[in-house]
N, C-alpha and C positions, 0 to 999 in steps of 0.2 A: 260388218264393214263400217256402217255409220257410227256404231258405238265406239269402234276403234278410232275413227276420225275425231269424234268429240273428245275422247280420252287424250289423244295427242295434243289437241288444242288446249285442254285444261292443264296438261303437263307444261306446255310452253308458258301458259299464264302463271303457273306456280314458280317458275324460274326467274321471272322478270322482276327487277327491283323497283320499277317506276309506278306511280299512282295509276290506277286503272281507268280506262275509257270504257264505259259500260253501255251496251245496247239494252234498252229497256223493254224491247219486245222481241219475240222469237223471229228468226229469219229462216228462209227456206233453202235447203241444200239440195242441189240437183245433180244426179249422176247419170251419165249417158254411156251406153255400150251397144255393141252390135251382136246379134245372134241370128244365125241363118239369114244373113243379108237384111235383117230388119233392125232398125234403130229403136232401142228401148230406153225409156227415161224413168228413173225412180226418184221421187221427191219425198222429202220428209222435213218436218219442222224440228229445228235444234233449239233447245231452250236457251234463254239468254245467260251469258256468263261474262265476267270481266275480260276484256281483251286489251293487252298492254302493248304499247308501241315505244320502242327505244328511240330517244332523241339525243343520245350521247354523241353520235357521230354519223355523218352521212356517207362516209367512205367505208369500204370493206375492211375487215381486220387485216393486219399485216400478214398473218399466217395464210389467209386466203389468197392474198396477192402473190405471196411467195410461191404458193402451189401453182398458180396460173403461170408464173414466170419460169417454171422449171423446164419447160420444153419450148424451144423457139422454132416456129415454123419458117418456111421459106417465103410465104406470102401472108399478107395481113389486110385487115379492113382499115380504110382511111378515107378522109374527105380530100378531094382533089379538084383543082381547076386547071384547064388546059388553055384558057384564054383569059385576058383581063376583062373585068366588067362588074356588073351588079351581083347580088347574091345568087342570081339565077345561074351563074357559071359554076357554082359549087355542085359537085357530083359525088355521090357515095360510090366507092369502089371496093369490092371485097377481094380483089386479086392484085394488090399492090405489093411489089417486092419489098421484103424487110431490108432496111438499109445496111450496107456493109459497115463494119467497125474499123476505123483507122487505128494506128498504133497508139495514139494518145487519147482515144475515145472509149466511151462505154456505151453499150446498148441498154436502153431503158424500156421495161414494160410499163407503158403509160397507164396510170390509174386515174389521173385527173389532169385537165389542161385548162387554161384560161385565155380569154380573148383580150386584146388590147386595140386601141385605135390604129396602131401601125398595121395590124392584121388586115383590116378592111381597106386601108389606104394602099397597102401593097397589092391587094387583090384588084383594086380599081386601076392599077397601073401607074400610080403616082411616082413610083421609084423604079420603073422598068429599066432605066439606063444602067442601074447598078444591081439589078435583081439577078437571082440565079435563073437558069433556064426553066422554061415551062416543060411539062406540067409540074405543078407545085402542090405539095401537101402543106397547108398553112399551119401556123401555131408557133409561138415563141415560148410561152410558159409551160412548164411540165412539173409534175410530181409523180414519182413511180419507184419501181424496184430495178436495180441493176441486174441484168441477166447474162451479160458478157462483157469482158474487159479486154482492151488492146494490150499489146506486149509491153508498152511503155507506161501504162497506168500504174501509179505508185501507191496511192492511198485507198482508193475505192475497191470494193470486192463484190463478187456476186452475192446478192441478197441484201445489199445496203439499200435503205430507203432514202431517196435523194429528191432534191428539188432545184430548179434553176431556170434561167433564160438560156435557151440552147444556141442563140446567135450572139457571138461576141460583138459584132458591129451590126446594129439593127438594120441599116440601110445599105450596107456594102456586102453584097454577095451572101445574103441570109440563106440558110440551108434549104435545099430543095425538098427534103423530107422533114416536115415540122412535127409538132406535137399532137395534131388532131388525127392521130392514128394509134393503132395498138402498140407500135414500137417506134422509138426514135433514137438516133445516135447523136452524141455530142461530146465535146472535149471535157476531160475530167476537171480542168481548172475553172469551168463555168458552173460547176455544181457544188452543193453543200449537202451534208446530211440533213434530213428533214428534222425540224425541231420536235423533240420528243412529245410535247404536249399538243401538237397539231395533227389533225388527220390529213389525208391526202388532198381533200377538197380545200381546206384552209391553206395548206402549203402552196398549192397551185396558184392561189390568188395573189401571191406575193412577189415573185422574182423581178420581173421587169419593172413593176410599179415601185417597189421599195428601193431598187437600185437607182431608178430615175430620181426618186425623192431624195435619197441620200447624196447622190453625186451632185445634184443641183445645189443642195445646202453646202456641200464641201466647196464647190466652185465659188460661192459667194463669200467664203471665209466665215460662215456663220458660227457663232460660239455663245457660250453662256452669257446671259445678261442682255442679249440683243432681242429686238422685237421683229415680228414678221406678220405680214398679211398674206393669207392663202386664198387665191381666187379659185372657185370650184372646190371647196373644201370637202365635199361629200363624194367626189370622184375617186377613181382608183388611185391616182397619184396624190391628189390633194389630201385625202384622208390619212395617208401615211406621212405626208409632210407635216401635218399638224402634230401627229404623235412623235415623230422623230425630233422635231424642233423642241417640243415641250419636254419629252421624257428622256431623250438621248443627248441632245445638244444643250439643254438647260435654258431655253428661251425665257426672257423676263415677261413677255407678253405675246400672245398668239391671237390674232383675229382671223376670221375666215368667212367667206360668203357661201350662201346656198339658197335654195328656194325655201318657202315657209315650212314645209313638212319635214325638212331635214335639219332644222336649227338645233334640235335637242341632240341629234347625232353629233354635230360639231362640238357641242359642249361636253358630251361624254368622251370624246376623243382627246380633249384637253384644251379646246379653244376658250380663251377668256372672254372673247367678244364674238358673238355669232350674228352676222349681218344678213338680213333678208333682202336679197338683191331685187325682189319684186316690189319692194316698198321703199327702199332708200338706195342712194348712190354712194358707194364706198369712198369716192373722191371728195365727198362733202364732209368726211370725218374731220374733226378738229385736230387729230394727231397724224403724224407721219411715222414711217416704219424704216428700220434698218434694211430690211429685205422685203420685197414683194415677190411671191412665187405665183406666177400666172399660169395656171393649168387649163385655161379656157380660151385664150386668144383675145385678151383685152389689154395688150401692152400699152397702147396709146393712152389709156386711162390710168393704167397702173403706175406709170412714171410720175404721175401727179401727186402720188401719196408716198413716195420714197424720200427718205432724208438725203440731204446733200452728201455725196460720197457713198451713198448706199447702192444696192444692187437690185435689179429686176430680172428674174428668170422667166423667159418666155418659151413655153414648150410648143406653142402652135400659133398660127396667125402672123401678121406683120410685126416686125420688131422695131421699136422706137428707142433710140439711145436715151439713157444708158442701159437699156435692156439688152440681154444677150440670149442666144439659143445654143443648145448643145444637143448632141445625140448620145444617148447613154451607151456606155461600154459594159457589157455583161461581165461580171466578175464574181466567181464563187467566193473569193476572199471577203467581199463585202457581206455576203449572206452569212458566212461564218462569224464575222465580227458582230453582226446583228442578232445572231441566234440566241445569245443570252437574254437580250431584251424581249425576244419573242417567247422564250421559255419561261421567263418571269411574269409574263402577262402585261408588261409595261407597253408593249406594242402589239396590236392585234390586227389580223386581216379583217377587212370589211367586204362582205359578200352580198351581192344584190339579192334581195328576198325573192325575186322571181326565179332564181336558180337554186341549185345547179340544174343546168339543162342536160338531159340525157344525150347520148352520142347521136341518136337518130334525129335530134332537133338542133343540129349545128346551124342550119339555115335560119331557123327562128332566133337563135342566139345572136347570129350576125346582124339580123334585121333589128334586133332590140338594141344592141350596143351602138348601132349607127344612128339611133334617135338622140344620142348624147344625153339621155335621161337616166342612165344606170347609176345606181348607188354603189360605190365601191367597185368590185370586180364581177364580171360575168364568167362563171366557171362551167366547164363541161365535165359531167360525171353521171353515171359510170361509163367507162370506156371498156368494151368487151375484152 
């Protein structure tokens, strides 16, 4: 039996294309079994051999996910809260009813989901006046496989790999059954086919953030040749504003702020000027910008560096004129429009290196995103 185990491991090694990670000393293999109500343990030393680990994708292959999606149960595992409050109100429930699919909706087997600031603000009750009824399964961003379609669904079909923000209006009646579950249902027009070059983890990191980044730039009338300053350029939205402004809209100059350790990331995304906010104040810059995209809540300072007639987008915090705020509208058409830029590699998702967080660590993921120190997006994967 031990010889068979070592043989199987060597077979796995021979099939892997990546450079080996080699253990230089033998390790001990322990097998336990019971015989006549007595536990017996057999130990043996297995000689060292190269062990290879694939780094090509953190998400399961599409064929595996399609197989999982072939049979839809009546109940599912999900994270739920029945009252507003801190992370302590989040509870794991293995007997949540799978949501019903309306005529214009599809049911998605969730492969990966991502967290956004709106998720914890909603859980804290900051939007309770317009929220859906409790209890709530949180989660806006999803990437997964279609397993059921409504009678009026026109384009998507069972087996399609999709991604999107499942709530058209983020703060107006968001869905009671979100994406932090095995299954979620949403309207076809809020989804797009997953970019072919991205795995489910990467795709889940995009929808709400890239739609927010794009809509904000559109609302300012941003266009080729204009300049922009992005505050919190290493965040989920800011990292995508930099890339869209530079590689999609054709900005003449992109400046962005971050802490010291993230300056190189800003440059790699397309920033011409990376500003360390721990060492200098951006309002002391000798230049002004056509647009300032404030993704951190510093509008009062941001308006000091915008050109006359320019625009300041303020996603959070108090708004100082001429700054303005908007709430993103989820739109699958925007994702479809941006898919070519994602598939060409001009625009890339940025995923926090602490993740992805497994499904049983959703509480830890929420606690982390609430520190406001995440780089890019916090992703949940795998989901059973």
